[in-house]
C-alpha positions as a LaTeX table, in Angstrom:
\begin{tabular}{lrrr}
\hline
Residue & $x$ (\AA) & $y$ (\AA) & $z$ (\AA) \\
\hline
Met1 & 59.77 & 206.08 & $-88.30$ \\
Glu2 & 58.49 & 202.71 & $-87.44$ \\
Lys3 & 61.03 & 200.34 & $-85.76$ \\
Arg4 & 60.91 & 196.62 & $-86.09$ \\
Val5 & 62.71 & 193.94 & $-84.05$ \\
Cys6 & 64.25 & 190.87 & $-85.55$ \\
Asn7 & 62.91 & 187.78 & $-83.63$ \\
Asp8 & 66.24 & 185.83 & $-83.96$ \\
Cys9 & 69.02 & 188.26 & $-83.39$ \\
Gln10 & 66.78 & 190.78 & $-81.29$ \\
Ser11 & 68.48 & 193.78 & $-83.21$ \\
Thr12 & 66.33 & 196.77 & $-84.02$ \\
Phe13 & 65.98 & 198.20 & $-87.44$ \\
Cys14 & 63.87 & 200.81 & $-89.09$ \\
Thr15 & 61.50 & 199.37 & $-91.88$ \\
Ile16 & 63.78 & 199.85 & $-94.73$ \\
His17 & 66.78 & 198.38 & $-92.99$ \\
Tyr18 & 64.69 & 195.50 & $-91.43$ \\
His19 & 63.71 & 194.46 & $-95.08$ \\
Glu20 & 67.56 & 194.68 & $-96.02$ \\
His21 & 68.22 & 192.60 & $-92.98$ \\
Glu22 & 65.62 & 189.98 & $-93.99$ \\
Lys23 & 66.87 & 189.95 & $-97.61$ \\
His24 & 70.34 & 189.40 & $-96.24$ \\
Val25 & 69.21 & 186.44 & $-94.09$ \\
Asn26 & 67.11 & 184.98 & $-96.95$ \\
Thr27 & 70.40 & 185.29 & $-99.41$ \\
Lys28 & 72.42 & 183.47 & $-96.78$ \\
Leu29 & 69.78 & 180.82 & $-96.50$ \\
Asp30 & 69.70 & 180.50 & $-100.38$ \\
Arg31 & 73.37 & 180.04 & $-100.48$ \\
Leu32 & 73.21 & 177.36 & $-97.75$ \\
Met33 & 70.59 & 175.52 & $-99.64$ \\
Ala34 & 72.73 & 175.59 & $-102.82$ \\
Glu35 & 75.81 & 174.34 & $-100.89$ \\
His36 & 73.50 & 171.56 & $-99.38$ \\
Ser37 & 72.30 & 170.58 & $-102.86$ \\
Ala38 & 75.88 & 170.52 & $-104.20$ \\
Phe39 & 77.16 & 168.36 & $-101.30$ \\
Lys40 & 74.06 & 165.95 & $-101.73$ \\
His41 & 74.91 & 165.58 & $-105.41$ \\
His42 & 78.66 & 165.07 & $-104.65$ \\
Leu43 & 77.76 & 162.35 & $-102.16$ \\
Ser44 & 75.38 & 160.55 & $-104.47$ \\
Gln45 & 78.05 & 160.60 & $-107.15$ \\
Leu46 & 80.50 & 159.02 & $-104.63$ \\
Thr47 & 78.15 & 156.09 & $-104.01$ \\
Lys48 & 77.59 & 155.62 & $-107.86$ \\
Asn49 & 81.21 & 155.87 & $-108.86$ \\
Lys50 & 83.79 & 153.15 & $-107.92$ \\
Pro51 & 85.75 & 154.46 & $-104.86$ \\
Ala52 & 89.20 & 155.47 & $-105.52$ \\
Leu53 & 90.57 & 152.85 & $-102.90$ \\
Leu54 & 88.95 & 150.19 & $-104.97$ \\
Val55 & 90.41 & 151.33 & $-107.99$ \\
Glu56 & 93.85 & 151.26 & $-106.23$ \\
Ile57 & 93.17 & 147.69 & $-105.13$ \\
Asp58 & 92.47 & 146.65 & $-108.72$ \\
Gln59 & 95.63 & 148.24 & $-109.81$ \\
Trp60 & 97.64 & 146.52 & $-106.92$ \\
Glu61 & 95.88 & 143.13 & $-107.93$ \\
Met62 & 97.09 & 143.60 & $-111.47$ \\
Glu63 & 100.58 & 144.44 & $-110.45$ \\
Gln64 & 100.79 & 141.39 & $-108.16$ \\
His65 & 99.67 & 139.15 & $-110.97$ \\
Asp66 & 102.31 & 140.69 & $-113.10$ \\
Lys67 & 104.88 & 140.32 & $-110.49$ \\
Ile68 & 103.95 & 136.56 & $-109.97$ \\
Arg69 & 104.04 & 135.91 & $-113.65$ \\
Arg70 & 107.49 & 137.45 & $-114.04$ \\
Ala71 & 108.92 & 135.50 & $-110.95$ \\
Ala72 & 107.35 & 132.22 & $-112.44$ \\
Asp73 & 108.97 & 132.99 & $-115.89$ \\
Gln74 & 112.19 & 133.57 & $-114.32$ \\
Ala75 & 112.09 & 130.32 & $-112.25$ \\
Arg76 & 111.19 & 128.25 & $-115.54$ \\
Asp77 & 114.22 & 129.89 & $-117.34$ \\
Asn78 & 116.49 & 129.08 & $-114.35$ \\
Ile79 & 115.29 & 125.46 & $-114.31$ \\
Arg80 & 115.77 & 125.14 & $-117.96$ \\
Arg81 & 119.34 & 126.57 & $-117.64$ \\
Val82 & 120.26 & 124.08 & $-114.87$ \\
Leu83 & 118.85 & 121.00 & $-116.87$ \\
Asp84 & 120.55 & 122.17 & $-120.01$ \\
Glu85 & 123.89 & 122.39 & $-118.10$ \\
Ser86 & 123.29 & 118.89 & $-116.54$ \\
Asn87 & 122.40 & 117.41 & $-119.99$ \\
Glu88 & 125.33 & 118.92 & $-121.50$ \\
Glu89 & 127.61 & 117.49 & $-118.90$ \\
Leu90 & 126.09 & 114.05 & $-119.27$ \\
Lys91 & 126.33 & 114.14 & $-123.11$ \\
Asn92 & 130.13 & 115.09 & $-122.68$ \\
Lys93 & 130.60 & 112.10 & $-120.40$ \\
Leu94 & 128.71 & 109.79 & $-122.62$ \\
Arg95 & 130.78 & 110.78 & $-125.67$ \\
Ala96 & 133.88 & 110.00 & $-123.60$ \\
Leu97 & 132.54 & 106.71 & $-122.63$ \\
Thr98 & 131.56 & 105.96 & $-126.22$ \\
Asp99 & 135.06 & 106.66 & $-127.44$ \\
Arg100 & 136.57 & 104.18 & $-124.66$ \\
Leu101 & 134.02 & 101.53 & $-125.72$ \\
Asn102 & 134.92 & 101.78 & $-129.25$ \\
Ser103 & 138.63 & 101.82 & $-128.61$ \\
Thr104 & 138.31 & 98.74 & $-126.41$ \\
Lys105 & 136.32 & 96.93 & $-129.08$ \\
Ser106 & 138.67 & 97.99 & $-131.89$ \\
Thr107 & 141.92 & 96.64 & $-130.07$ \\
Arg108 & 140.03 & 93.39 & $-129.40$ \\
Leu109 & 141.71 & 93.41 & $-125.90$ \\
His110 & 138.54 & 92.45 & $-124.02$ \\
Leu111 & 140.02 & 92.49 & $-120.62$ \\
Glu112 & 137.40 & 91.67 & $-117.96$ \\
Ser113 & 138.58 & 94.44 & $-115.78$ \\
Ser114 & 138.25 & 97.06 & $-118.48$ \\
Val115 & 134.77 & 95.92 & $-119.27$ \\
Asp116 & 133.65 & 96.07 & $-115.77$ \\
Arg117 & 135.11 & 99.51 & $-115.35$ \\
Leu118 & 133.35 & 100.69 & $-118.44$ \\
Ser119 & 130.15 & 99.06 & $-117.27$ \\
Asn120 & 130.33 & 100.81 & $-113.97$ \\
Gln121 & 130.95 & 104.14 & $-115.65$ \\
Leu122 & 127.81 & 103.50 & $-117.74$ \\
Glu123 & 125.70 & 102.60 & $-114.50$ \\
Gln124 & 127.04 & 106.06 & $-112.98$ \\
Leu125 & 125.89 & 107.95 & $-115.93$ \\
Lys126 & 122.36 & 106.35 & $-115.71$ \\
Glu127 & 122.32 & 107.40 & $-111.94$ \\
Asp128 & 123.31 & 110.96 & $-112.88$ \\
Leu129 & 120.59 & 111.20 & $-115.34$ \\
Asp130 & 118.17 & 109.92 & $-112.77$ \\
Gln131 & 119.43 & 112.68 & $-110.40$ \\
Ala132 & 119.48 & 115.39 & $-112.91$ \\
Thr133 & 115.95 & 116.52 & $-112.02$ \\
Ser134 & 115.70 & 115.08 & $-108.58$ \\
Ala135 & 118.72 & 117.04 & $-107.50$ \\
Ile136 & 116.89 & 120.26 & $-108.19$ \\
Gln137 & 115.03 & 121.66 & $-105.13$ \\
Leu138 & 112.32 & 124.23 & $-105.61$ \\
Asn139 & 111.92 & 126.70 & $-102.76$ \\
Thr140 & 108.74 & 128.73 & $-102.66$ \\
Glu141 & 108.14 & 131.22 & $-99.83$ \\
Glu142 & 104.89 & 130.68 & $-98.10$ \\
Ile143 & 102.91 & 133.90 & $-98.54$ \\
Asn144 & 100.40 & 135.00 & $-95.89$ \\
Trp145 & 97.65 & 136.19 & $-98.23$ \\
Glu146 & 95.47 & 137.43 & $-95.49$ \\
Lys147 & 97.99 & 140.02 & $-94.41$ \\
Met148 & 99.23 & 140.63 & $-98.12$ \\
Ile149 & 96.99 & 143.66 & $-98.19$ \\
Glu150 & 95.82 & 145.38 & $-94.98$ \\
Ile151 & 92.71 & 147.73 & $-94.49$ \\
Arg152 & 93.03 & 149.95 & $-91.74$ \\
Lys153 & 90.69 & 152.89 & $-90.71$ \\
Ile154 & 92.76 & 155.92 & $-89.83$ \\
His155 & 91.42 & 158.24 & $-87.17$ \\
Lys156 & 92.41 & 161.68 & $-88.07$ \\
Ile157 & 92.37 & 164.51 & $-85.61$ \\
Arg158 & 91.04 & 167.63 & $-87.26$ \\
Asp159 & 93.10 & 169.95 & $-85.19$ \\
Phe160 & 94.02 & 168.56 & $-81.70$ \\
Lys161 & 94.76 & 171.83 & $-80.24$ \\
His162 & 91.51 & 173.33 & $-81.45$ \\
Ser163 & 89.47 & 170.34 & $-80.44$ \\
Leu164 & 90.32 & 171.15 & $-76.78$ \\
Glu165 & 89.31 & 174.89 & $-76.94$ \\
Pro166 & 85.52 & 174.40 & $-76.79$ \\
Ser167 & 83.83 & 173.42 & $-73.54$ \\
Pro168 & 84.03 & 169.51 & $-72.99$ \\
Arg169 & 81.18 & 167.26 & $-74.17$ \\
Gln170 & 80.84 & 165.69 & $-70.77$ \\
Met171 & 82.01 & 166.63 & $-67.24$ \\
Met172 & 82.05 & 164.26 & $-64.18$ \\
Ser173 & 82.94 & 165.03 & $-60.57$ \\
Val174 & 85.67 & 162.97 & $-59.22$ \\
Lys175 & 87.78 & 162.74 & $-55.89$ \\
Ser176 & 91.55 & 162.88 & $-56.25$ \\
Glu177 & 92.78 & 162.60 & $-52.54$ \\
Thr178 & 96.12 & 161.03 & $-53.51$ \\
Ser179 & 95.69 & 158.81 & $-56.65$ \\
Ser180 & 94.70 & 160.23 & $-60.04$ \\
Ser181 & 95.12 & 156.99 & $-62.04$ \\
Ile182 & 92.96 & 156.43 & $-64.96$ \\
Ala183 & 92.92 & 153.92 & $-67.91$ \\
Ser184 & 90.63 & 152.81 & $-70.73$ \\
Ser185 & 89.83 & 149.60 & $-72.60$ \\
Gly186 & 88.46 & 151.67 & $-75.50$ \\
Lys187 & 84.80 & 151.06 & $-74.44$ \\
Thr188 & 85.23 & 151.27 & $-70.58$ \\
Leu189 & 86.94 & 153.83 & $-68.48$ \\
Leu190 & 88.50 & 152.97 & $-65.04$ \\
Tyr191 & 89.52 & 155.52 & $-62.73$ \\
Thr192 & 90.15 & 156.04 & $-59.02$ \\
Asp193 & 87.59 & 157.95 & $-57.08$ \\
Gly194 & 89.23 & 158.98 & $-53.62$ \\
Asn195 & 91.21 & 156.47 & $-51.79$ \\
Ser196 & 88.52 & 153.77 & $-51.25$ \\
Ser197 & 86.69 & 153.45 & $-54.49$ \\
Leu198 & 87.28 & 152.59 & $-58.29$ \\
Cys199 & 84.79 & 153.62 & $-60.90$ \\
Leu200 & 83.84 & 152.12 & $-64.22$ \\
Thr201 & 81.95 & 154.16 & $-66.79$ \\
Asp202 & 81.60 & 154.73 & $-70.64$ \\
Lys203 & 82.79 & 157.49 & $-72.83$ \\
Phe204 & 79.44 & 159.20 & $-72.26$ \\
Gly205 & 79.60 & 159.08 & $-68.34$ \\
Met206 & 76.74 & 156.59 & $-68.20$ \\
Lys207 & 76.54 & 153.11 & $-66.67$ \\
Lys208 & 78.77 & 154.19 & $-63.82$ \\
Val209 & 79.65 & 151.32 & $-61.50$ \\
Asn210 & 81.63 & 151.74 & $-58.06$ \\
Ile211 & 84.06 & 149.11 & $-56.94$ \\
Glu212 & 85.33 & 148.99 & $-53.28$ \\
Trp213 & 89.13 & 149.65 & $-52.98$ \\
Ser214 & 90.60 & 148.84 & $-49.63$ \\
Thr215 & 93.31 & 151.28 & $-48.28$ \\
Asp216 & 95.09 & 148.34 & $-47.00$ \\
Trp217 & 95.92 & 147.49 & $-50.74$ \\
Gly218 & 97.93 & 150.78 & $-51.06$ \\
Gln219 & 97.61 & 153.63 & $-53.38$ \\
Ile220 & 97.27 & 153.08 & $-57.09$ \\
Glu221 & 100.24 & 154.41 & $-58.88$ \\
Asp222 & 99.21 & 153.61 & $-62.48$ \\
Cys223 & 96.85 & 151.24 & $-64.41$ \\
Cys224 & 96.41 & 149.88 & $-67.80$ \\
Trp225 & 94.26 & 147.66 & $-69.91$ \\
Ser226 & 95.17 & 144.13 & $-70.89$ \\
Pro227 & 93.74 & 142.91 & $-74.19$ \\
His228 & 95.20 & 139.52 & $-73.51$ \\
Leu229 & 93.34 & 139.28 & $-70.15$ \\
Ser230 & 90.62 & 141.52 & $-71.00$ \\
Arg231 & 91.08 & 142.99 & $-67.56$ \\
Phe232 & 92.63 & 146.03 & $-66.09$ \\
Ile233 & 95.98 & 145.78 & $-64.44$ \\
Leu234 & 96.56 & 148.14 & $-61.27$ \\
Leu235 & 99.84 & 148.69 & $-59.97$ \\
Ser236 & 100.43 & 149.86 & $-56.32$ \\
Gln237 & 103.99 & 150.53 & $-55.03$ \\
Arg238 & 104.74 & 146.93 & $-54.29$ \\
Asn239 & 101.62 & 144.85 & $-55.42$ \\
Leu240 & 99.93 & 144.19 & $-58.60$ \\
Tyr241 & 95.97 & 143.70 & $-58.92$ \\
Ile242 & 93.56 & 142.55 & $-61.65$ \\
Val243 & 90.21 & 144.22 & $-61.99$ \\
Asp244 & 87.36 & 142.33 & $-64.00$ \\
Pro245 & 85.16 & 145.08 & $-65.72$ \\
Val246 & 82.32 & 142.43 & $-66.09$ \\
Asn247 & 81.85 & 141.05 & $-62.57$ \\
Tyr248 & 83.73 & 143.91 & $-60.89$ \\
Gln249 & 86.12 & 141.67 & $-58.85$ \\
Val250 & 89.45 & 142.88 & $-57.62$ \\
Ile251 & 92.04 & 140.09 & $-57.49$ \\
His252 & 95.47 & 140.47 & $-55.89$ \\
Asn253 & 98.11 & 138.79 & $-58.13$ \\
Gln254 & 100.57 & 137.20 & $-55.72$ \\
Lys255 & 102.65 & 135.78 & $-58.53$ \\
Trp256 & 103.93 & 139.27 & $-59.34$ \\
Lys257 & 106.83 & 140.56 & $-57.21$ \\
Pro258 & 108.65 & 143.88 & $-57.46$ \\
Tyr259 & 112.46 & 144.07 & $-58.21$ \\
Lys260 & 114.29 & 144.27 & $-54.96$ \\
Asn261 & 111.23 & 145.53 & $-53.14$ \\
Tyr262 & 111.40 & 148.74 & $-55.25$ \\
Arg263 & 108.55 & 151.02 & $-55.45$ \\
Ser264 & 106.74 & 150.57 & $-58.87$ \\
Cys265 & 105.32 & 153.72 & $-60.45$ \\
Thr266 & 104.18 & 152.95 & $-63.93$ \\
Cys267 & 103.11 & 150.16 & $-66.24$ \\
Cys268 & 101.85 & 149.51 & $-69.76$ \\
Cys269 & 100.70 & 146.44 & $-71.69$ \\
Asp270 & 101.50 & 145.19 & $-75.13$ \\
Glu271 & 99.91 & 141.84 & $-76.22$ \\
Gln272 & 101.14 & 139.20 & $-73.65$ \\
Ile273 & 103.79 & 141.49 & $-72.08$ \\
Leu274 & 103.65 & 143.90 & $-69.13$ \\
Phe275 & 106.28 & 146.56 & $-68.81$ \\
Val276 & 106.75 & 147.95 & $-65.11$ \\
Gly277 & 108.97 & 150.99 & $-64.28$ \\
Tyr278 & 110.24 & 151.81 & $-60.68$ \\
Ser279 & 110.67 & 155.32 & $-59.14$ \\
Glu280 & 114.18 & 154.46 & $-57.69$ \\
Asp281 & 117.15 & 156.11 & $-59.36$ \\
Gly282 & 118.71 & 153.89 & $-61.94$ \\
Ala283 & 116.27 & 151.19 & $-61.57$ \\
Pro284 & 115.58 & 148.82 & $-64.47$ \\
Leu285 & 112.62 & 148.63 & $-66.68$ \\
Glu286 & 110.98 & 145.15 & $-66.18$ \\
Glu287 & 109.27 & 143.01 & $-68.97$ \\
His288 & 106.90 & 140.31 & $-67.53$ \\
Ser289 & 105.15 & 137.50 & $-69.23$ \\
Ile290 & 101.26 & 137.88 & $-68.41$ \\
Asn291 & 100.83 & 134.18 & $-68.94$ \\
Asp292 & 102.79 & 133.11 & $-66.00$ \\
Trp293 & 104.08 & 136.62 & $-64.50$ \\
Thr294 & 107.66 & 135.63 & $-64.84$ \\
Ile295 & 110.27 & 138.19 & $-65.85$ \\
Ser296 & 111.22 & 137.72 & $-69.51$ \\
Lys297 & 113.79 & 140.60 & $-69.60$ \\
Arg298 & 115.16 & 143.29 & $-67.52$ \\
Trp299 & 116.32 & 146.59 & $-69.31$ \\
Thr300 & 119.05 & 148.71 & $-67.83$ \\
Leu301 & 118.44 & 151.95 & $-69.58$ \\
Leu302 & 119.02 & 154.78 & $-67.13$ \\
Asn303 & 121.74 & 156.73 & $-65.20$ \\
Thr304 & 121.80 & 156.65 & $-61.31$ \\
Ser305 & 120.22 & 159.98 & $-61.17$ \\
Glu306 & 117.15 & 159.13 & $-63.44$ \\
Phe307 & 113.99 & 157.22 & $-63.05$ \\
Val308 & 111.08 & 156.26 & $-65.11$ \\
Gln309 & 108.08 & 158.41 & $-64.54$ \\
Cys310 & 105.68 & 157.14 & $-67.21$ \\
Ile311 & 105.72 & 154.57 & $-70.14$ \\
Arg312 & 103.23 & 154.30 & $-72.87$ \\
Phe313 & 102.97 & 152.22 & $-76.16$ \\
Ile314 & 102.54 & 154.25 & $-79.35$ \\
Asn315 & 102.62 & 153.30 & $-83.09$ \\
Ser316 & 100.73 & 149.93 & $-82.57$ \\
Gly317 & 103.16 & 148.73 & $-79.94$ \\
Glu318 & 106.06 & 148.97 & $-82.21$ \\
Thr319 & 107.66 & 151.78 & $-80.12$ \\
Ile320 & 107.44 & 152.98 & $-76.44$ \\
Ala321 & 107.41 & 156.49 & $-75.25$ \\
Phe322 & 109.25 & 157.15 & $-72.00$ \\
Leu323 & 108.91 & 160.11 & $-69.67$ \\
Ile324 & 112.24 & 160.18 & $-67.64$ \\
Gly325 & 112.67 & 162.16 & $-64.52$ \\
Leu326 & 115.98 & 163.82 & $-63.79$ \\
Asn327 & 116.05 & 164.16 & $-60.01$ \\
Ser328 & 119.33 & 166.33 & $-59.97$ \\
Lys329 & 117.90 & 169.01 & $-62.10$ \\
Asn330 & 114.11 & 168.64 & $-61.38$ \\
Leu331 & 113.51 & 168.30 & $-65.13$ \\
Ser332 & 112.11 & 165.53 & $-67.41$ \\
Arg333 & 113.21 & 163.86 & $-70.79$ \\
Phe334 & 110.97 & 162.48 & $-73.51$ \\
Glu335 & 112.21 & 159.50 & $-75.44$ \\
Ile336 & 110.83 & 157.25 & $-78.13$ \\
Arg337 & 112.52 & 153.72 & $-78.07$ \\
Asn338 & 112.21 & 150.63 & $-80.21$ \\
Arg339 & 110.22 & 148.11 & $-78.46$ \\
Gln340 & 112.33 & 145.05 & $-79.44$ \\
Thr341 & 115.85 & 146.68 & $-78.93$ \\
Met342 & 115.17 & 149.56 & $-76.75$ \\
Asn343 & 117.37 & 151.84 & $-78.78$ \\
Ile344 & 116.58 & 155.42 & $-78.71$ \\
Ile345 & 114.76 & 156.73 & $-81.85$ \\
His346 & 114.02 & 160.11 & $-80.71$ \\
Leu347 & 115.00 & 162.19 & $-77.63$ \\
Leu348 & 113.75 & 165.56 & $-76.41$ \\
Gln349 & 114.81 & 167.49 & $-73.32$ \\
Leu350 & 112.00 & 169.22 & $-71.52$ \\
Glu351 & 112.14 & 172.37 & $-69.60$ \\
His352 & 109.86 & 171.27 & $-66.75$ \\
Phe353 & 109.19 & 168.35 & $-64.46$ \\
Tyr354 & 106.28 & 166.62 & $-66.15$ \\
Ser355 & 104.32 & 163.54 & $-64.70$ \\
Arg356 & 102.23 & 161.66 & $-67.00$ \\
Leu357 & 101.99 & 160.72 & $-70.89$ \\
Ile358 & 98.73 & 160.30 & $-72.81$ \\
His359 & 99.04 & 158.50 & $-76.16$ \\
Ile360 & 96.95 & 160.05 & $-78.95$ \\
Pro361 & 96.55 & 158.96 & $-82.52$ \\
Asn362 & 99.06 & 159.77 & $-85.22$ \\
Glu363 & 102.04 & 158.68 & $-83.06$ \\
Gly364 & 101.59 & 161.66 & $-80.72$ \\
Ser365 & 101.93 & 162.12 & $-77.00$ \\
Leu366 & 100.28 & 164.57 & $-74.72$ \\
Val367 & 102.64 & 165.46 & $-71.85$ \\
Val368 & 101.09 & 166.54 & $-68.44$ \\
His369 & 102.64 & 168.98 & $-66.17$ \\
Ser370 & 100.85 & 167.92 & $-62.97$ \\
Asn371 & 98.14 & 170.25 & $-61.93$ \\
Gln372 & 99.29 & 173.02 & $-64.34$ \\
Lys373 & 97.02 & 174.57 & $-66.82$ \\
Arg374 & 99.24 & 173.89 & $-69.74$ \\
Leu375 & 99.74 & 170.72 & $-71.81$ \\
Leu376 & 102.66 & 169.76 & $-74.14$ \\
Leu377 & 101.85 & 167.95 & $-77.37$ \\
Leu378 & 104.66 & 166.04 & $-78.85$ \\
Thr379 & 104.15 & 164.83 & $-82.37$ \\
Lys380 & 106.77 & 162.54 & $-84.13$ \\
Thr381 & 107.81 & 163.60 & $-87.65$ \\
Ser382 & 110.14 & 161.75 & $-89.97$ \\
Glu383 & 113.16 & 163.65 & $-88.47$ \\
Asn384 & 112.33 & 164.98 & $-85.18$ \\
Ile385 & 109.66 & 165.67 & $-82.52$ \\
Gln386 & 107.22 & 168.68 & $-83.05$ \\
Arg387 & 106.29 & 170.60 & $-79.85$ \\
Thr388 & 102.91 & 172.34 & $-79.41$ \\
Glu389 & 102.06 & 174.06 & $-76.29$ \\
Ile390 & 98.25 & 174.00 & $-75.33$ \\
Asp391 & 96.67 & 176.14 & $-72.64$ \\
Tyr392 & 93.93 & 174.53 & $-70.70$ \\
Gly393 & 91.45 & 175.96 & $-68.26$ \\
Asp394 & 92.14 & 173.70 & $-65.40$ \\
Gly395 & 95.09 & 171.89 & $-64.03$ \\
Val396 & 95.44 & 168.39 & $-65.57$ \\
Cys397 & 96.91 & 165.66 & $-63.60$ \\
Asn398 & 96.25 & 162.74 & $-65.77$ \\
Gly399 & 94.24 & 161.38 & $-68.76$ \\
Thr400 & 93.53 & 158.64 & $-71.27$ \\
Leu401 & 92.06 & 157.93 & $-74.77$ \\
Met402 & 88.89 & 156.08 & $-75.47$ \\
Asp403 & 87.74 & 154.67 & $-78.75$ \\
Gln404 & 90.59 & 156.61 & $-80.62$ \\
Asn405 & 88.28 & 159.78 & $-80.68$ \\
Cys406 & 87.49 & 160.59 & $-77.08$ \\
Leu407 & 90.11 & 162.23 & $-74.69$ \\
Val408 & 89.35 & 162.09 & $-71.09$ \\
Leu409 & 91.46 & 164.63 & $-69.14$ \\
Arg410 & 91.47 & 164.37 & $-65.23$ \\
Thr411 & 91.89 & 167.22 & $-62.80$ \\
Lys412 & 91.72 & 167.05 & $-59.14$ \\
Thr413 & 87.79 & 167.41 & $-59.06$ \\
Glu414 & 86.53 & 166.67 & $-62.58$ \\
Leu415 & 86.77 & 164.43 & $-65.61$ \\
Tyr416 & 86.44 & 166.26 & $-68.94$ \\
Phe417 & 85.36 & 164.38 & $-72.14$ \\
His418 & 86.66 & 165.93 & $-75.31$ \\
Asp419 & 85.84 & 164.55 & $-78.87$ \\
Ile420 & 88.78 & 164.75 & $-81.04$ \\
\hline
\end{tabular}
């Protein structure tokens, strides 16, 4: 019997089964074409019909108009009530004055003192009438109409764990002799490449620029992007440096000084504030003004056997994620604190000694167990923190997020770019 080979899957069939195989492939293609046509029609209907969000905005507009109308009607009723009460009080006083005037006139005892007193009372009533409306103050709250309704694009993660399973979209070789620092402005990635070089690149690994780093400046412990400065901030143990991603300059900021000559180990930025943590047990968390580099606040949050390993802003800067090292037990603790009060919102004891946090969308944090082939995803729910362990092929030592949809993980020898 004649044998035939499928040019695509390279399987061998007899003539009958070859035609059945060909028919099966054609059926799959026809089904795909039908699904394609249905999706195309659905997409065209979406462009024709009014989007649900616009309908929601129309409904919101009507509701706000109704609320404003009801508030205005209530204010009018309140003013009428206050004016009616004032008028009634004036009428009662006027009737009493009228009675006294008539009584004085009827007795024909026109004493000058009585007339003067009644005259003063009449003048007082005139003043009360003038003040009846001027004494009412209308307080209207200033409404920021631009922020009354906010449009924000939400970057949804399909399945974060699943998005790390395929091979990374891009890989780049990197040297991690001592420092594994990495940070992103969103568009630009900065990372250390050995002990004597910084590198800038984009999320596609293109436009790579090398910046010389002197070993005399110390090892970079952590770095972050400052939107206020449009610069990267680099932290060594006892110095702070500014890196301009446009002209590739490194500037030593001599205004900033560490607390008691402690060894700084982590930092993060929020608007015009820089937070710095130290590796000494029980050391405070410092809050510095980026405008003049003065200390605006010093938070005492830890026990004498604890230190801050890593801090990262989450939830648009409203909260801060902490990774706390417990030296006595060689363990770590994860905390989420309120940005303004530093009150603990969530707390989770971890079974290992982790080293770094990577903030991801949807208020999540990826916890790195240094050089281990396992990551821990911590996602905040309404009541607690959900844990998800993720096996990863190589030992990760650090990472960062670019453009809210590109996760860059760093190992000792590679940078891995994952689309999430």
